N, C-alpha and C positions, 0 to 999 in steps of 0.2 A: 282445847287442854293439849290434845295430841299434836297439834301442831308447833309445840314447844318442847316435845320430848325428843331426845337423842338417845341412841344407843351406841355403845362403845365396848367392841370385844377386844379385851386387853390380851396381848400376847408377850407383853414385857412392860413392867416386869412382873413376873409370878413366880413363886415358890414351886420347887420341885418336891420330891417324897422326902428329900435329905434336908429340906429347908434352905436348898440354896436359891439365889435369884437367878432365874434362866429366861429364855426366850423360848417358846412353844411354836410350833409349825403351824401356818395358815392351812385350812383344809377346802376342799371344794364345798363343803357343808359351811363352813364359815362364810363363804363367799356367796353362793347362791341360794341356798336355803334362808338363812337369816335375812339376806337382801330382799326376798320376797315376801318374807314375814312382817318385816318393817314396812315396806310399801303396802301390804295388805291393811295394816292397822294404823295408817298415816302417821308413822314416826317421820319427824322433821328430816333426821339425817342418822346415816348408819356408818360408823367408823371403825376401821380394822385398824388397831394399833399395833404396829411392828417396826422396830428400828432396822431389822436385817436389810440391807439393800438387795440381795437377791430374792427374799421373800417377798418385798415390797414391789419390785420390778415384775416378777412372776404374777401377783395378784393383780397389779395396774393393767398388765397385758391380758389378762382374763376378763377384766372389767372393760377394757379398751375394745375387745373382740365384740362385746355384746353393745357398746355404747355407740363405737365409731367404725368398727368393722363389719363384716358380713351376718354376724350374728343376730344384729338387732333387724335386719330385714327378713330373717327366718323367723325370729321370736319376738314380736313385739312387748309382750308381757315381760319378758327377761329383759329388755331393753329399758322398759320402764322402770322394773324393779331396782336397777342399776343407778338410777338417775340420782338416788340419794346416798349412794353408796362411795365412801372415799378411803383410800390407805393413808394413815398419819403415822408419824415417828413417834410420839408421845402423847400420853395423857395431857401434859401440859399445853401442847400445841392445839389438842382438841378444846380443851377450857378455852384458850384464846380465841380459837375461831367462833366458838358459840357466843 
């Protein structure tokens, strides 16, 4: 059953305290800790949903460091955790992918 579970952390669209639709910032917790938790529990895929180019580029750079960069040589567990993590533009694109 777990091989069919995907987790998406939605940063846009979300509501702020004034009930405005906003985009929230991606944090290290969002990237590292949730990726490791998803991998631990055999979640098939973890998607960070954020349409802001600067946030996408930074998040992909961090993931890339552990996947293709020297980080994976330093810490194989983190390299493995990021194998299921991707950055996506929208909830709709994640649904299409799945």
